[in-house]
N, C-alpha and C positions, 0 to 999 in steps of 0.2 A: 402280244406286242402292240402297244397303243402309242401313237405319236401325236404330239402337238406341234404341227409344222409351222415354222416361222419363215423359212426361206426355202425355195426349191427352184433350181435352174434346170428346166426341162431339156434345153439344148445339150447341156453337159450330160444329163442322164442318158439321152438318146445315144450320144457318142460312146460313153464308157460302158453302158449296158451291152452294147453290141460287141465291144472288145472283150468284156468279161465273159460273155456268152459264146466266145469263140466264133463270132460272126453268125450265130444261129438265132439271133433275136427275130421273132416273128410277131406281126401284129394280127391278132385274131379279131374277127368281127362277130362270130357266132361259135357256140359250142353245140355239138350234136351228140346226144347220148342214146344209144340203141340197146335195148334189152330184149332178148328172146325168152318167152315163157312157154313152155310146152315140152314136147318130146319128139321121138322119132318112131315111125312105123317101118319095120324092116322085113324084107323077104330075101333071104340069102344075101346077095351082094347089093341089093337095091334098097335104098333108104329114102324115105319121104319125110320132110320136116313138117311137124304140126305145131301150131302154137300161135301166140300173139307177139306183136312187136310194138313197143312204146318208144316214142321219140320225144326227147326233152330238148328244147332250144332256149338259149339265153345269151346275153352279151357279156363279154369279159368286163369286169370292173376295172376301169382304166383311169384312176385318179392319181394325184401326186403321192398320197400315202402308199397306195398299192405299188406304184412304180418304185418308190424308195425301198420298200421291203424286198421287191424282186431284185433290185440292184445289190442290196446288202447280201442277200442269199447267194447271188451269183459270184460275189467276191470271196466268199469263204474258201479257205484252202488254196487261194491263188498266191503265188510268190510275190506279186507286186502289191499286195494289200497288207496293211498293218493295222490291227485293232488295239489301240492304246487303252480301250475300255477293258481289255482282257488282262493278261499277265505282263505285257510288255510295258516297262517303265516309260512314262511320257518324256523323260529327259533325253531319251535316245532319238528324238525326232530329228536331230541334226544329221543322223545317219541316213535319212531318207533320200532317195535319188529323185530326179525330176519326173520320172515316169510312174511313181508310186502313188497309190491312193491310201488315205488313212482315215481313221475314225477316232475322235477324241473328245473329251469334255474340255471345251475351250471358250471362256468368256471373251467377247470382242468389244472393243470400244471404237466409237467414231472419233477421229482425231479432233482435238479441241480447236485446231485452226480452220476446220471446215464448218461453215455456217451456210446452209443451203439458201436461206432467204436473203442474207446479207450479200452473198456471192451473186445471186440472181440480180439484185438491184444494182450492185456495182458493175457487174458485167454489162448490163443493159446500158448504163450510163456511158461506159467506155466504148461500147459498140456504136452508140450514137455519135460520140465525139470523133471516132475514127471513120464515120460515114458509112458504116455497114448497115445500121438500122436507123430509120428516121423516127420522128415523133408523130407522124400522121396516122390516122386510123387504118390507112391502106397498108401500113407496115406491120399490122398485127399478125397477119399470116406468116410473114417472114420471121418475125420474132418467135412465133410458136414453132417454126421449123428449126430455128437455131437452138431454141431451148425446148427440146422434146423431153418433157419432164418424166416420161415413162422410160427414157433411155439413160437418165442420169445414173452415174455410178457413185457409190458412197465409200469413202476410205475407212476401212476397219483394220484393227491391228490388235495384237496381244504382245506385251513386253514383260510378262511375268517370268520369263526365263532369260538366259544369256542370249539366246537367239530370238530375234523378233519375228513373229509370224504375221503376215499381212495379206490383205486382198482388197478387191474392189467389188462391192455388191451391186448387182444390177437392180435398180429400183423396181422394175416391172416384175421381178421374181420374188419380191417381198410379199408375204401373206399376212402381214400385219399393217396397221395404220402408222403414219408417220409419228403420231404422238405416242406410239408404243415402242419406238426404237430403243428405249432403255432396256427392253427385254434382251437385247443382244448381249448386254453386259452380264447376264446371268450365266450360270454354269450349264449351258446348253451343250448338246452333242453336235459336233461338226463332222460332216463327211466331205472330204476335199481331196483334190489331186495336187501334188507338188508341181508348180509351173517352172520355177527356176530358183536358184540360190544366189545370194549376194554376199560377198566377203567383206566389203568395207563400207560401201555407201549405196543407197538406193533412193528412188523417188517413190514416196508413198502415194502421192496424188498430184496430178497436174491439171489445174482447172481448165486450161485451154485445150486439153486433149480429152479429159474425162468428164467434163461438165457441159460442153456445148458441142453442137454438131456442125463443124466447119471442115472443109477439105484442107489438106496440108498447106496449100498456097495461102488461103485466107488465114489459117492459123499463124503462118509466118508473118504476114502483113500486120495482123493484129498484135502479135508479140512485139514487133518493131515499134508499133504505135504506142503501146501502153507500158512496155518494159516489164521487168520482173520485180514488181513491187507489191508489198502488202498481201492482201488476201488472194490476189491473182497469181502470186508467185508459187512455183512448185513446192510441195512439202517434201524436203529432202532430209534424210536421216543418215547419220554415220553410225553404222552398226552391222554386224552379221545378221542376215535375215533370210527367211524362206518365204517366197511369194507363192501363194496357193490360189487355186480355182475352187471356189466353194460350190459344191453340188447341192448340199442341203444343210439346214440348221433346224434342229428340233429338240424338244424336251420330252 
């Protein structure tokens, strides 16, 4: 089993591996293996052990790929897990409940309304106009705090079926470069948990919530200042949908 990992959310792994392992997940730092070589010298009911003892020590391999394999193995035969790579038809995904984890081949697209660079430029201008961020060099630190680019979320979705499947990828969990994001559109394997279902309408992405780091009060003030227009408006879709939390993407 060899994986080319594209995305791995370690926080979700920690949560769901513990649940899948019935709360028995343990973090090992060392392995100790002891082997006795030799025999016993016995007189009636008295026995004395003779021989050698060898001890081998090493560290557990603890990287993203090994964690993913451990999680998938722990999920096998669990009622809350569905493997669409097996015999289950993928069209039955609409039957999944919000507590279930699934594995499937699922290409994902970044919504065409989302442009990270244009959104950054426009948001900076609007923040300056609203008086949240100035133009002086002293405001660089504040700007970097508002735009923590490692915390940015990317809106991804699949609409190949009647039910749209969508999520928001955390940029700091990507294991590829930004210029390689086209790889998400390939027929990769997705390991994910159903977060919630939507029957009529849903918000795929909200720039003021998913793109910048502002507390609710500042979000409200900024929203009042700029309105819901253009690239800053929430991307809202009218359709049945399943919102998922993506644990891993790999090929």
